[in-house]
C-alpha positions in Angstrom: -86.8 -13.4 -30.9 -87.2 -14.6 -27.3 -84.5 -17.5 -26.9 -85.2 -20.0 -25.1 -89.0 -19.2 -25.0 -91.5 -20.0 -27.5 -95.0 -20.0 -28.3 -95.9 -17.1 -25.4 -98.5 -14.4 -25.5 -96.3 -11.1 -25.5 -95.0 -10.0 -22.7 -95.2 -6.0 -21.2 -92.5 -4.3 -20.0 -93.6 -1.9 -17.7 -93.3 -2.3 -13.9 -93.8 -0.5 -10.6 -94.2 -1.4 -6.1 -90.8 -2.8 -6.2 -88.3 -1.7 -4.0 -84.9 -1.8 -5.9 -81.3 -1.4 -5.5 -78.8 -1.7 -7.9 -75.1 -1.9 -6.8 -73.0 -2.5 -10.2 -69.9 -3.9 -9.6 -66.2 -3.6 -11.1 -66.0 -6.1 -14.7 -63.5 -9.2 -14.9 -62.2 -9.7 -18.4 -64.6 -12.7 -20.2 -62.9 -15.2 -22.7 -65.3 -17.1 -24.8 -65.2 -20.1 -26.6 -68.1 -20.1 -29.8 -68.4 -23.9 -30.8 -70.9 -24.1 -34.2 -73.7 -27.5 -34.0 -73.1 -30.1 -37.4 -75.7 -28.6 -39.5 -76.0 -25.2 -37.6 -77.5 -22.2 -38.8 -80.1 -20.1 -38.6 -82.2 -23.2 -38.3 -80.9 -25.0 -35.3 -80.6 -23.8 -32.1 -79.8 -24.9 -28.9 -82.5 -24.8 -25.7 -80.9 -25.5 -23.2 -78.2 -27.1 -21.3 -77.1 -29.1 -18.0 -73.6 -31.4 -17.0 -74.2 -34.6 -17.2 -73.4 -37.3 -15.4 -70.3 -38.7 -17.7 -68.6 -35.8 -17.5 -69.9 -33.9 -20.4 -72.7 -30.9 -20.6 -76.0 -32.7 -22.6 -78.3 -30.3 -24.2 -81.4 -30.2 -26.9 -81.5 -28.3 -30.2 -84.6 -27.1 -31.9 -86.5 -25.2 -34.3 -86.1 -21.9 -33.7 -89.6 -20.9 -36.2 -92.7 -23.5 -37.2 -93.1 -25.4 -38.2 -89.6 -26.8 -38.5 -88.2 -28.2 -42.0 -86.4 -31.1 -41.2 -86.2 -33.7 -38.0 -82.5 -33.9 -38.1 -82.8 -30.5 -35.9 -84.6 -32.0 -33.5 -81.5 -33.5 -32.0 -80.4 -34.3 -28.1 -76.4 -33.2 -28.1 -73.5 -33.7 -25.6 -70.5 -31.6 -26.1 -67.6 -31.7 -23.9 -65.2 -29.9 -22.2 -63.3 -29.1 -25.7 -65.8 -28.2 -27.3 -66.3 -31.9 -29.3 -70.1 -33.0 -29.4 -71.9 -36.2 -30.3 -75.9 -35.5 -31.5 -78.7 -38.2 -31.1 -81.8 -37.6 -33.7 -85.0 -38.1 -32.3 -87.1 -40.8 -33.7 -90.1 -39.3 -33.2 -92.5 -37.7 -36.0 -92.9 -34.9 -36.4 -90.6 -33.2 -35.6 -90.6 -33.5 -31.2 -89.1 -30.3 -30.3 -87.2 -31.4 -27.3 -86.1 -28.5 -24.6 -85.4 -28.6 -21.3 -82.9 -30.9 -20.0 -82.0 -32.3 -16.6 -80.0 -35.6 -15.1 -81.6 -37.8 -13.4 -81.2 -39.8 -10.7 -80.6 -42.8 -12.5 -77.3 -42.1 -14.3 -79.1 -40.7 -16.9 -81.0 -37.7 -19.2 -84.3 -36.9 -19.2 -86.0 -33.9 -21.6 -89.0 -32.6 -22.5 -91.0 -33.0 -25.6 -93.2 -30.3 -26.7 -94.2 -31.2 -30.0 -95.6 -35.2 -29.6 -95.6 -34.6 -25.4 -93.3 -36.8 -24.4 -90.5 -37.2 -22.2 -87.8 -39.1 -23.1 -85.0 -40.0 -21.9 -81.9 -40.8 -22.9 -78.6 -42.6 -21.0 -75.1 -41.7 -21.7 -74.4 -43.8 -24.1 -77.1 -42.8 -26.0 -80.2 -45.6 -25.6 -83.0 -43.7 -26.0 -87.0 -44.7 -24.2 -89.9 -42.3 -24.5 -92.8 -42.0 -22.4 -96.1 -40.5 -23.6 -97.7 -37.9 -21.4 -101.4 -38.4 -20.7 -102.7 -34.7 -21.3 -103.2 -32.6 -24.4 -100.4 -29.8 -23.7 -96.1 -29.6 -24.3 -94.3 -30.2 -21.4 -91.8 -27.2 -21.0 -89.3 -27.2 -18.3 -87.8 -30.6 -16.7 -85.2 -30.7 -12.9 -84.5 -34.0 -10.4 -86.7 -33.5 -7.6 -86.0 -34.5 -4.3 -88.0 -37.8 -4.1 -85.7 -39.3 -7.0 -88.5 -38.4 -9.3 -88.8 -35.9 -12.1 -90.7 -33.0 -12.6 -92.6 -30.8 -15.2 -93.8 -27.5 -16.3 -96.8 -28.5 -18.7 -98.9 -24.9 -19.8 -102.2 -26.4 -20.6 -105.2 -24.4 -22.5 -107.4 -26.1 -18.9 -105.4 -25.2 -16.6 -101.6 -25.4 -15.2 -100.3 -29.0 -15.2 -97.3 -29.7 -12.8 -95.6 -33.3 -14.2 -93.5 -35.7 -12.2 -92.3 -39.0 -13.8 -90.5 -42.0 -12.2 -87.7 -43.5 -12.7 -89.5 -46.5 -14.0 -91.9 -44.6 -16.4 -94.7 -43.9 -14.4 -96.3 -39.9 -14.2 -98.8 -38.4 -12.6 -100.2 -35.0 -13.5 -101.3 -32.7 -10.6 -103.3 -29.2 -11.3 -105.1 -29.5 -13.9 -108.5 -27.9 -14.1 -107.1 -26.0 -11.0 -107.5 -22.6 -13.0 -105.4 -21.0 -15.6 -101.3 -20.4 -14.8 -98.3 -20.3 -17.7 -95.8 -22.5 -15.6 -91.9 -22.4 -16.9 -88.8 -23.0 -15.2 -89.1 -25.8 -12.3 -86.5 -26.4 -9.8 -85.7 -28.5 -6.7 -86.7 -25.8 -3.7 -83.9 -26.3 -0.4 -87.6 -27.1 2.1 -88.0 -30.6 0.0 -90.8 -28.9 -2.6 -90.5 -27.7 -6.6 -90.3 -24.2 -6.4 -91.1 -22.6 -10.6 -92.4 -19.7 -12.3 -95.6 -18.4 -13.7 -94.6 -16.0 -16.5 -98.0 -14.9 -17.2 -100.0 -14.9 -14.3 -96.8 -12.8 -12.8 -96.5 -15.3 -9.8 -94.3 -18.1 -7.8 -95.9 -21.1 -7.7 -94.3 -23.6 -4.3 -95.8 -27.7 -5.4 -95.0 -30.1 -2.6 -93.9 -34.0 -3.9 -97.3 -34.9 -2.2 -98.9 -32.4 -4.9 -100.1 -29.7 -3.3 -99.5 -26.3 -4.5 -98.9 -23.1 -3.0 -99.0 -19.2 -5.5 -97.1 -16.2 -4.5 -98.4 -13.0 -6.2 -95.8 -10.6 -7.2 -95.8 -7.2 -7.4 -95.9 -4.9 -10.8 -95.8 -7.0 -14.1 -92.3 -8.7 -13.5 -94.1 -11.7 -15.8 -91.2 -14.3 -13.9 -89.1 -17.3 -16.0 -85.8 -18.4 -15.1 -85.5 -20.1 -11.2 -82.8 -21.7 -9.4 -81.9 -21.6 -5.6 -79.3 -19.4 -4.3 -76.2 -20.7 -2.1 -78.6 -19.0 0.5 -80.8 -21.3 0.2 -83.5 -18.9 -0.8 -85.4 -18.3 -4.4 -84.2 -16.2 -6.9 -86.1 -15.4 -10.1 -86.1 -13.8 -13.0 -88.8 -10.1 -13.9 -89.3 -10.3 -17.6 -91.0 -7.8 -17.5 -89.7 -5.1 -15.7 -85.5 -5.4 -15.7 -85.6 -6.9 -12.2 -83.9 -10.0 -10.2 -86.4 -11.2 -6.9 -85.7 -13.4 -4.4 -88.2 -15.4 -1.9 -87.3 -17.7 0.8 -88.8 -20.6 1.5 -91.4 -19.1 3.6 -92.7 -16.4 1.3 -90.4 -12.8 1.7 -89.3 -11.3 -1.0 -86.7 -8.6 -2.3 -86.1 -7.1 -5.5 -82.8 -5.8 -7.3 -83.4 -3.4 -10.2 -81.0 -4.7 -13.2 -78.2 -1.9 -13.5 -79.4 -1.6 -17.8 -83.3 -0.7 -18.0 -85.6 -2.8 -19.7 -82.8 -5.3 -20.0 -85.6 -8.2 -20.2 -83.6 -10.9 -17.7 -84.2 -14.6 -19.4 -82.2 -18.0 -17.3 -80.9 -18.1 -14.2 -78.3 -20.1 -12.6 -76.5 -20.5 -9.6 -72.5 -20.4 -10.4 -69.7 -22.2 -8.0 -68.5 -18.4 -6.8 -72.0 -18.1 -5.0 -74.0 -15.9 -7.3 -76.6 -15.7 -9.5 -75.9 -15.5 -13.2 -78.7 -14.3 -16.0 -78.8 -14.0 -19.5 -80.5 -10.2 -20.4 -82.6 -10.9 -23.9 -82.3 -7.2 -24.3 -78.4 -6.7 -25.4 -78.1 -10.6 -24.7 -75.5 -9.7 -22.2 -74.3 -12.0 -19.4 -74.9 -10.3 -16.1 -73.9 -11.8 -11.8 -76.1 -10.6 -9.7 -74.4 -11.9 -5.8 -76.6 -12.9 -3.1 -76.2 -9.3 -1.7 -77.5 -7.1 -4.4 -74.5 -6.7 -6.5 -74.2 -6.5 -9.8 -71.5 -7.6 -12.6 -72.6 -7.0 -16.2 -70.6 -8.1 -19.2 -70.6 -7.2 -23.0 -73.1 -7.6 -25.5 -73.8 -10.6 -27.9 -72.5 -13.3 -24.7 -75.7 -14.8 -23.9 -79.1 -13.9 -25.0 -81.5 -17.1 -22.8 -80.2 -20.0 -21.8 -77.1 -20.1 -19.4 -75.7 -22.7 -18.0 -72.7 -24.0 -15.4 -71.4 -26.9 -16.4 -67.3 -28.1 -16.3 -65.7 -25.1 -14.5 -67.3 -23.0 -16.8 -70.6 -21.0 -17.8 -72.8 -22.1 -21.4 -74.5 -20.5 -23.8 -76.7 -21.1 -26.0 -75.9 -18.0 -28.0 -75.5 -17.1 -31.2 -78.2 -19.9 -32.5 -76.0 -22.3 -34.4 -73.2 -23.2 -32.1 -72.8 -23.3 -27.7 -70.8 -20.7 -26.4 -68.8 -21.6 -23.5 -67.3 -18.8 -21.0 -64.6 -18.4 -18.8 -62.9 -15.1 -17.2 -59.1 -13.9 -17.3 -58.9 -13.7 -14.1 -56.2 -11.1 -12.7 -56.1 -11.5 -9.3 -55.7 -15.2 -6.9 -58.5 -16.6 -4.1 -60.0 -14.3 -1.6 -59.4 -15.9 2.0 -60.8 -14.8 4.8 -60.3 -17.2 8.7 -63.8 -16.3 10.6 -62.7 -17.7 14.4 -65.8 -18.4 16.6 -65.0 -18.0 20.0 -65.3 -15.9 23.2 -62.6 -13.2 22.7 -60.5 -11.6 25.8 -57.0 -9.6 25.8 -54.4 -9.1 23.7 -55.6 -11.5 21.4 -55.9 -14.3 23.9 -59.4 -16.1 23.7 -60.8 -17.7 26.9 -62.6 -20.2 25.1 -62.7 -22.9 22.3 -62.3 -21.6 19.5 -64.1 -22.7 15.9 -62.0 -22.1 12.8 -63.5 -21.2 9.7 -62.2 -20.3 5.9 -64.9 -18.0 3.1 -62.9 -18.8 0.3 -63.9 -16.8 -3.0 -62.9 -16.1 -5.9 -65.9 -14.4 -8.5 -63.8 -14.3 -11.9 -63.2 -18.4 -11.9 -64.3 -20.1 -9.0 -61.8 -22.2 -6.0 -60.3 -25.0 -7.8 -58.5 -26.3 -5.5 -58.4 -25.9 -1.5 -56.1 -28.0 1.6 -56.1 -26.4 5.3 -59.8 -25.1 4.5 -61.9 -27.5 6.8 -63.3 -25.6 9.6 -61.7 -27.0 13.1 -62.3 -26.7 16.6 -59.2 -26.0 18.4 -60.5 -26.5 22.7 -57.0 -27.1 24.3 -54.6 -24.1 25.7 -52.4 -23.3 23.7 -49.4 -20.4 23.3 -50.1 -20.3 19.7 -51.0 -22.4 16.9 -50.5 -21.4 13.1 -53.1 -23.3 10.9 -53.0 -22.1 6.5 -55.6 -22.4 4.1 -54.2 -22.2 0.9 -56.6 -22.0 -2.2 -55.4 -22.3 -6.1 -58.8 -20.6 -8.6 -59.0 -21.3 -12.3 -57.3 -19.6 -13.4 -54.3 -21.2 -11.8 -54.0 -18.2 -9.7 -53.2 -19.7 -5.2 -53.6 -17.7 -2.4 -52.6 -18.8 0.8 -53.9 -16.9 4.7 -52.5 -18.4 8.1 -53.9 -17.4 10.9 -52.3 -17.5 14.8 -54.9 -19.0 17.9 -53.8 -18.2 21.5 -56.5 -20.1 24.1 -55.9 -19.0 27.3 -59.4 -20.8 29.4 -57.3 -21.2 33.0 -57.0 -18.2 35.4 -54.2 -17.3 37.4 -52.7 -18.7 40.2 -52.5 -16.9 44.0 -50.4 -18.4 46.5 -49.0 -16.9 49.8 -52.7 -15.9 51.4 -52.0 -17.2 55.4 -53.4 -20.7 56.2 -57.1 -21.1 57.9 -55.7 -21.2 61.2 -54.0 -17.5 60.9 -53.6 -16.5 64.7 -51.7 -13.8 66.2 -50.3 -13.9 69.9 -49.2 -12.2 71.7 -50.7 -9.0 71.2 -48.0 -7.0 71.9 -49.2 -3.9 69.5 -45.9 -5.1 67.0 -47.0 -5.2 62.9 -45.8 -9.4 62.2 -44.9 -10.8 58.8 -47.8 -12.8 57.6 -47.5 -14.1 53.8 -46.1 -13.9 50.8 -48.5 -13.5 48.3 -48.0 -14.0 44.6 -49.3 -14.7 41.2 -48.9 -16.7 38.3 -50.0 -17.2 35.2 -48.5 -20.1 33.5 -49.8 -19.0 29.2 -50.7 -15.3 28.9 -48.9 -13.8 31.9 -50.3 -11.6 34.3 -51.7 -8.1 33.3 -50.4 -5.3 34.2 -51.6 -3.8 37.4 -53.7 -5.9 37.8 -52.5 -8.1 40.9 -53.5 -7.0 43.6 -54.4 -7.4 48.0 -56.2 -5.8 50.4 -56.9 -5.3 54.0 -59.8 -4.4 56.1 -60.3 -4.8 60.2 -63.4 -5.7 62.2 -62.0 -3.4 64.8 -60.1 -0.2 63.0 -58.3 2.3 64.9 -56.4 5.3 63.7 -53.4 4.5 63.8 -51.5 1.6 60.9 -53.2 -1.8 61.3 -52.0 -3.4 58.3 -49.1 -3.3 56.0 -49.0 -3.8 52.2 -46.1 -3.9 51.1 -44.7 -5.1 47.1 -41.4 -6.4 46.4 -40.5 -8.5 43.5 -43.5 -9.1 42.3 -44.7 -10.0 45.5 -47.1 -8.5 48.5 -45.8 -8.4 51.9 -48.3 -8.8 54.2 -47.7 -7.8 58.2 -50.3 -7.4 60.5 -50.4 -5.3 63.6 -50.9 -7.4 67.3 -53.0 -5.7 68.6 -57.4 -6.6 69.6 -59.8 -4.1 71.7 -60.1 -4.6 75.6 -63.8 -4.7 75.7 -64.0 -6.4 72.1 -64.3 -10.1 71.5 -61.4 -9.8 69.5 -59.7 -8.7 66.0 -60.0 -10.1 62.7 -58.3 -9.1 59.6 -59.3 -10.0 56.3 -57.1 -10.5 53.4 -58.6 -10.4 49.6 -56.5 -11.2 46.8 -57.1 -10.8 42.8 -55.3 -11.0 39.7 -56.6 -10.7 35.9 -54.4 -12.6 33.2 -53.5 -11.1 29.5 -56.9 -13.0 27.8 -59.0 -11.6 30.2 -59.4 -14.5 32.9 -59.8 -13.6 36.8 -59.2 -15.3 40.0 -59.1 -13.8 43.9 -58.8 -15.3 47.1 -59.5 -15.1 50.8 -58.3 -15.5 53.9 -58.6 -13.9 57.3 -56.5 -13.8 60.8 -57.7 -13.2 64.0 -56.0 -11.4 67.4 -58.2 -13.4 70.2 -59.2 -11.1 72.9 -57.3 -13.9 75.4 -55.2 -16.6 73.9 -57.2 -19.5 75.5 -61.1 -18.6 73.6 
């Protein structure tokens, strides 16, 4: 049977027109805890699960066959992390067939009742309220919208319908009578709209909170079922008809990834705490994972046939029938911590600008349970080296730390000893006259080897030496010839100095000295 989807038409497995990519990653060890439902068995199944506001998972139960033999299988349930189950029998007769469930903005759980065409609300204390819907169709999936209301899908013979119910019970219906569709899963998108799958018309829908709908046709025979928002702020969906996972951006750009197992029949998908997407393969009841980069991991058969939810530090599945499975992973590796440094990198590991340091902290097997020192830090002051450390612990208690030392030198070197602005050589006695002792210094990263230079030139070149520049004890000793041309206006010597520090900051200085034609001029 098709877990999580009932009363649907037959769906083809043929698919074409996809850009396929398939990369298979290593498989961590899966640990499962199976919690049988009270009175469970082949006539009782969990449909959907969601994390409630009270630190427990909430779920809907129903009968996988029609008609259901007894109303006591139609319940709203609560399960703790340790597997303690509480169930609340729905009073509506005949069997209401609860299906989709979500946590509302009012701190209660909201759910659909397909058979009796109602939306239900239950508080964490178990108080029930039901709201009748105006259309003769069974509401299917439900999600909390960006406007604080609950939004739900309604497959309808009179045309597709997307419904909205405010926390006060006021219902609005959009799209009825505007064409055939079969809306299934629905999720609040990162763009402030609702996104949903249209399984049998083979398209993705988007509806604004004002009720305006946009459709995105899918290539091949995709038959999308589940949809979720990824950590990359795109929408990810399952293609049951082609064994493909699809990705669509909020502007409609699509990418498709072929699942390694052929004809895997992926159904529901959810975004995990590790930044990846998790989904169920109905064909072999496999749990599977895809990163936002398109890398797949597939797990052992028999773990997840339909519903797959994230909550309380674990994955939750409605497999096998009549029970709930909590899925964790045996994690033998600590978290991976990678520093991300943004700034202008100079030489020798020095930065020549303000630096922003952030951290990528990931653990694909058991997730990150806690971290410290991993917030983004901005450094703006020069420093010979400041060490920052990020530490993290994963869900299995394994810890890791990563440190990085940031050196910042935004200040260029200082050049001193150049001749002053009134440098004059007199008398012109044809002797080399010491003019300057030029030095360069950098208080932080130091002067880069070979970068400090002093050069000179004259406006009255001659064949013999005019300029002497000698390096001694880290300084340049400059001497100039006290001479000028008899028919000129005076000799002008131009001196230039340049130095670069280890970080790559460069400074320069210039000066001039004059041998005038006449002392009085």
